[in-house]
N, C-alpha and C positions, 0 to 999 in steps of 0.2 A: 451450486448448493448444495453445502456437506451436508452428510448425515444426520448430524446434530441439529442442524439449522430444519432438518425436515418436522425435527419434531417440537419445535417451537410453535405458538400457538397467539404471537405477538398479531393483535388486530382481531383477532377470532371471537365470535360473540357466543354463549354458551348457555347452558341452564341444566340442572339438573335435580327432577322429581324427588322427595324424601332425603333432601342435600344437607339438610341439619343435625344429621348424627349418625355413627357408624360409619359402613359405605360410604353413603352418598356425602358425608363432610369429609370424610378422606380424601375423594375424589375431586371435590368441589378446590379444597387447597392442593392436589397438585396442579389442576387446569387454573390456577390463580397463578401457581408457580413458574408453568410454562409460558404464562402472558396473556391468557384470555379474558374478556372480561365474563364474569360468572353470574346467574342469577341461580338463588337457592331457594329453591321450591318446596312449602310444607304446608298442611293442612292447617298448621298453629303460625300465626304468623308471627307471634312474642318469639316461639323458638326460631323458626329462620331467621328474623333482626336479631337475636344472641349470636346465632352460627355467623351472620355476616358479620357483624361488630368485632368476632373475636378473629373472623379472616381479614380484614378490612387493610391491614399493613402487607398483605403479601402481594395483591397483582394489582392491575391497573385499577380495578374496579369491581366490586361486588355489592349485589343490592339481592332484599328478601321481596319475596311472592307469596302470597297467601293462593294455595287452590285446593280445592276439592277433587282429586283428577279423576275421580271416579265418574263425576257431572262433566258430561258436554259441554254445558254453557259455560264452567267454571275453565275448561281447560281452554276452548277458545278465548276467551276471558285473561286469560295466563299470557298464553301467545302473543293478543294484543299488548298487554302491560310490556311482554319485555321486550318486543320490535318497537314500543313507543320508547322505551329507555337505550335501546340498545341501535337500533336501526335494523336489525334484521338478526336471522339467527341462524348460525353455523354449525353447531353442536348442541344435539339434543342428546338429555342423558334420560332414560326414563328406569326409574331406580328403585319408586316404591312401593313397597310390600308387606306383608305378615305371613308367620303361619301361628295355624289352628291346631294346635295336636290332641287329636280326638277320635277316638278308632270309631272307623267308616260306620260300624251296624249302630253305632251312638250319637253319630253325627245329624245334627237338625239340617235339614232345606237351606233354611237360614246361614247356618253357618258357612254351608258350602259354598255359599253365593256371594258370602262376604269376601271369602280367601279369591274365588273368583272375580269376581268385578272388582279387587283392588291389583289383583296380580296379573288378570291377564286384562280386563276389560279395561283399566286405564292407560297400562299399555298400551293396549291400538288408539284409544282417545288422543293420547301424547303424542304417539306417533302420529298418526294421520293430522293431527293439527300442523303438527311440524314439518310434516312433508310438502304438505299444501302452502305453508310457508316458503318452504326450501324449490318447489316448483315455481314459486310466483317470483321469485329472485331470481331463477334463473343459472344460476353459476354452482349450483349441487350443495352438498354437506354432506355431515356423518350423523348418526344416529345409531344409538347404544341403548340395548336394554338389558337389563340385569336378569340372567335366567337363573340358574342353581344347578352344580351338579345333581341335585333332587332329579332335574329334567331328565336325567340319562339312567340314575340306577335309580333303589329305592332304598332309602334310609331304616337304618335299626339301632335301638329298638323303638323308635318314638313311633306312635301311630300319626302319618298327615299324609295320607293318600290326595284331598284336595290341594295340598302346597306342590304334590310330587306333578301333577295334574297340570296344573298351572305352569308351573315352571316348562315343562318340557311343552307345551302349548307355544309359552313365549321364545322359544327357543325355534321354532319351526314356523311362527309368526316373522318372526327375522330374516328370516332366510324369503320367507315368501314377495317381503316388501322389499326386500332387497333383489329378487330378480323383475316385481313390477317395476321401480323407480331404479333401475339402473341404467335407462334411456335419459334420465335427468340427473345424473351424474349423484344421486343420494346411494351412499352405501350405508348398511344396517348390518350391524352384526350384534351378538350379542354375548358378554361375560357371565360363567357360571362360576361363582364361588365354592367354595368346599365350606368345610366348618371356619368362619371365620369369628375372633373371641372381641366379639365389639361390648361396649359397658352394658348393654342392651341385654345381652347372653349374660352375663358373667351379674347382672343384680336378679334373674330369673332363678327364684327358689325352686321349679319345676324340674329345672332343663341342667341348673349346677351339677347334680348329682352325676349326667349321664357324660359330664366334662372328658371325664379319664375313659369313659370306653368310647368315646369318638379320637380320641388322640391312640387309644392302643390301635385302632383302627385305619389309623391313618400309616403307610408309611414312614412318612418323618417325626412320629409321634410328637405331635402337637398342634395346634390351633393356627390358622393363618391371621394373622395383623390387618388390621384394615388397612394400612400406608402400603399392603404388599399387593393391591390392586390400584395402586395407581401409575406404575409402568404400562400395566396392561391397557389401561383404560387411556393414557397420553397417547402410544400407540397407537389406539383406535380412533381417537379425535383428531390426531394429526396426519400431514401429507406422508409420512411416513409406512402409513397404511393404504394408499391409495390404491393399491391391486385386492384390495382384505375386503369381500364383501359376503353375506352370508354366510358367515362361520358363527361357529361356537366355540370359545377359547376357556377352556376350563382350568380353574387356578386352584386344586384344593388338596394339594400335597402328595399325589399319586391315591388320593382315598379309593378312585373310579379305577384305578388300574389292576386293584387285589379283588 
């Protein structure tokens, strides 16, 4: 098998939570282009269906699945639905997440829990359910979690302690699961983006004034594009990364190096 062939995902079955927009949609598109069947998971079924329809001509098969990934029963049902449709799961991508920019002294415990619940607890539930299915299948798989450079550094000037803490936990959860499931040939890694210019970001009136500060603080002097995360996602989803597990891959234009 040549090196290019190792990046192909023909016959592989994948799902991505938060896959209907931004980073998730870009990665869904990348996996489809590489030959995988992809389930786009979102809490809003209509949003997932719209994304699936837009991407339907790219790969072999794309479906929309509704799930509240903070709910254990809903996550288990999500896995059942995908397995019923695809027959198995080879690639699981836990990507759903949120940020609340609230000073720590003003943040309510409810607001704290909202971030932790989606950014960390939902990742564990998704990974656990996918891991169980892969163990049952008996021939391994790959799990990718969306971390953030915020799991390694503290962003300024916006206050986001809950987000930073959740992403640091996701990175270490990924390492922990990689060790626990190595015997099952299940690889677990995280991708930690820097500032990525999604449509959601550019439409956020509170964050738009900060973009120039973020660009100035980034050695490449710009925000990343969602499509610039496709290659690292494809690497981790494919056989090209067969010896990579328990690693965090920071893609941030050099932000964390300064």
